[in-house]
N, C-alpha and C positions, 0 to 999 in steps of 0.2 A: 666055487670058492667064494665065501664072503669076503668083502673088502674089509680090512682092518680099520680104515678111516671111518667106515659107515658103522662099524660096532663101536668105536669110541664115540661117535656123534650121538648113538642111541643112549649110550651109558651116561652121557653128559646132560641129555635131555631128561632122562628119567632121575638122575639125581637131583638136578636143579629144579625140576617141577614145571618146566616150560621151554619153549624154544628161545625167547628172548633171555631168560635166565641162563639156560644152557651155552648160550653164544657169550655171554659175559664171562661164564666161568672158564669157557675152553679157548676164548679170544678168537673165535670164528664168527660167523655171520647166522641170524636167525634163519634167513632163506637156504643157506646152505646146510645147516642142521635138518631142516625140514625136507629138503631134497634127499639128504642121505637117508634119513628115516624112511621115506617113500620107497627108496630103491630096495631097503632092507625088506620092508613089509612086501613087496612085490616077490622077492626072492623066496622069502619064507613062506608066501602064500597066507599069512596071518596077519591081523591088525595087532600092533604093539601098543598103540595109544587110543584112548578115547579122547576125541577134541572137541572142545566147544570154544565159544568166543572167549570164555573166561578162565579155561582151565584146560590142562593137558595131563591125563591120567593114565598110567600104565595099565593095560589090561591084565586079565590073569596070565596071559601068555607072555607079555610084556615083563611082568613081574618075575615069572619063573625064568626067563632068559636073563634078566639083570640079576638074579641070585646066583646064576652060575658063572655069568659072564665077568662080573665085575671082579671078583678073585683071579680069574684067569687072565685078564687085561693086566692086572697088578702083576701077576707073574711074568707077563711077557716084558713089562716096563723095567722090572728089576733085572730080568735077564740082559736087556739091551744095556742097562746102566752100567753092568758088570764090565763092559767093554771101555768104560770111562777110566777104569782101573788102570789101563794100559797107555793113558795120555800122560804126557808130562804135567799137564795142569787139568783139572775137570773142566768140561764144557757142557753147555745145554742151558734149559731155562729153570729159573727158581722163581716161585709166585709166593708172596708173603701178604696175609689178610692182617692188617694193624689198626688200632685206634688212631685218630687224627693227631692225639697227643704224641704218641710214639713216633709217627712220621715227622713231626715238628720238633721234638725234643730229645728223641733217642737216635733215631737213624741218621740225622745228618753227620754226627760223629764218626759213622762207622762205614756208611755205603761208599764214600769216595774212595778209601783205602782198600776196600773189599773189591771194588770194580778194577782199580789198579793192579792188585794181586792176581785176579782171576778174569783176564780179558775175554775167556771164552765163554763165560757165563753171562747169559742176559737176564736181567733181574727185573722183574715186575712187582710193584708194590699196590695193593690196593688198601686205601685208608676208607675204613667203614666203622661207623659206631653200633651198627647191629652186630651183636655177638653171634654170628653165623657159624655153623660147623664148616671147619676150614676144608675139610675133604669135599664136602658136598659143594662147597663153592670152588672147586677146582684149584684149591691152593696146597701147597706142599706145607706150610708151616703158618704160625700166627704170632702175634705178640699180645699177651694179656696181662693183666694184674692178677694177683694169686686168687682172688675171690672169683675170677672168672674162668678159671682153669677147667677144662673138661676132664672127664674120667679117661683112664687109660692113655693118658698123654704124658710123654717125657717133657720136662720143664728145664731151661737153662737160663741162668739169670742173665739179663741183658740191661746195660745202662746202670745209672745210679741206683744203689741199694736202698738208699733213703731218699724220699721226696716229701715236699710239704705242699699243703693246700693253703694258698695265701689269699688275703682279701686286700684291696686296694683302692685309692680314690686320688683324684687329682688334688694338688695342694689348694686350688682355689675352691674346690668344693669343700674340703674340710675347713678352710677360713671361714667360709660362708655357713656352713651347717654344723660345725663342731666336729671334735675327733672322738670316736667312741672309746670307752676305757673298759667296757664289758660287752660281752656278746649280745647281751639283752638291749643295749643301746641302739642296735641295728633296727629294732622296731620303729624307731623313729626317723629313720633313713631311707632314702630312695636306693633300692638294691637291684642291680642289673643280674637277671636270673637266667639260668640255663635249664633247656628241657632235653631228655634224653629221647632218642629215636622212637623208643617204647612209648612216649607219652608222659613219662613219670617226671615229676619235678621233686626233688629231695631238699629236705631242709639243710640249711648250713649248718656243719657240724664244727665245733671248738673244743679244745681240751687242754688245761692246765693243772698241774700238780694233782692230777687224778680225777679233776672235774670235768664231766662232759657235759657240754650246753649244745642243745640243738634248736635253732631259730627259723621259724617260718617266715622269712623275709618278703617283702613286696616291693614293688617299684615299677618304673615306667616301661621297662623293656624285658622281653623274654626272647631268648635266642635258642636255636638247636645247638646243643653241646657238640663240640668238635668242629663241623664245617663253618658254624656262624660265631664262633667264639671271639674272633677278631673283632666283630663289629661290636661286641659288648666292651671289649677292651678299648677301642677308640672312643666309644660312648663315654667311658669312664674318664679318658684323657681329656675330653671336651666338657667334662664337668657335670655329666648327667647323674652320676651316682656312683655307688660302691659295687666293684666287680670282684669276684671269687673265682680263682683259676689256679692251676698249678703254678708253683712259685718260679720254675723255669721259664714258663711262658711270659710272666710278668717282670722277670729280672732286667731285661734290656731297658725297660720303662722306668724301673727304679733307679737304675745306672744314670740314665739321662735326666732324672728328676721330673718326668712328665707324671709319674705316678709316685704316690707315697704309701708306704705299708701302713696298714690298718690292723689293729689288735694282734700284732706279731708274736707276743707272748702266748697267745692262744692258737696259733697255727697247728693244726693236727699234723703228724708225720705219719707216713704209710710206707710200706715196702715197695721197692721198685718193681718194674715188669719182668716177665719171662718170655723168652722165645719157646714155644711149645710146638710138639709134632708127634704123630702117632708112632708109637713104640711097637706096633704089632706087625711092621713090614720093614723090609729092606729100606735103608735110607738112601734116597738118590745123592749121587756124587755131589752135584750143585749145592745140596742142603747140607751135606756132610762137611763141605768146604766152608760154607757160611757159619756153621755151629762151631768149627774148629777156630774160625777167623775170631768169632765172638769170646770163645773161652781164652784165646790167647790175650786178648785186650790190647793188641798191637795197633792201636788208632787214636 
């Protein structure tokens, strides 16, 4: 008899493309996954992965096993989850993959109430600016903005339905360097830029009365969008230049007076994010509880 845990370990490694990656996705350890795969290979008498110091790639036998095993294990998980229907309240684990902005601006209003309502659910939130396949990453659902939604996914609105991308600087900086009246004025200012995990740096985009203006700004600081955005905010507060970020991220500093809005009539609006999950399989009870909680909006 094959051990179900070893089979799950094999699928985690194959889908994630490595032992370390599989460990992050499954919540286990790389050494534990490696030992599980070794046991499975010994029992089956075939090599399931070709291993080098740089890569772990399924063999032809491994790919064949994954193709049949993945759907079967999903059915097992679905069958076990049916038992949750007999509980007074759902229990189990729920893993969400979200952008840093959602972890900071959307989830704080939702998570405390959800955890109080469902004490049997253990929630894990992975904040990641890399737009990964949530299933391959071992997650049940994700939060994305509409242009980032993947095909064959069901999307549920979560959080404010309209957001703004704002620009701001400290009053001291603006007193010294002047207050821009048009987006093109930013070419004469120090701007604090953000770079995506992919390496891309997009121009700052503004819109007013149907006119769209894109500006390739420059400045003394570039930060990784998401994880290091707070550094740009603090630099702006200290007078280093103009920062561009979600209005909700900057709002506390507007309220305190540490930052002053810049070019506010030109701020672009965009639709709020969505909770998304695969629609081709039974929704686990913890995820169903979270979806219903978000739809109810009682938080």
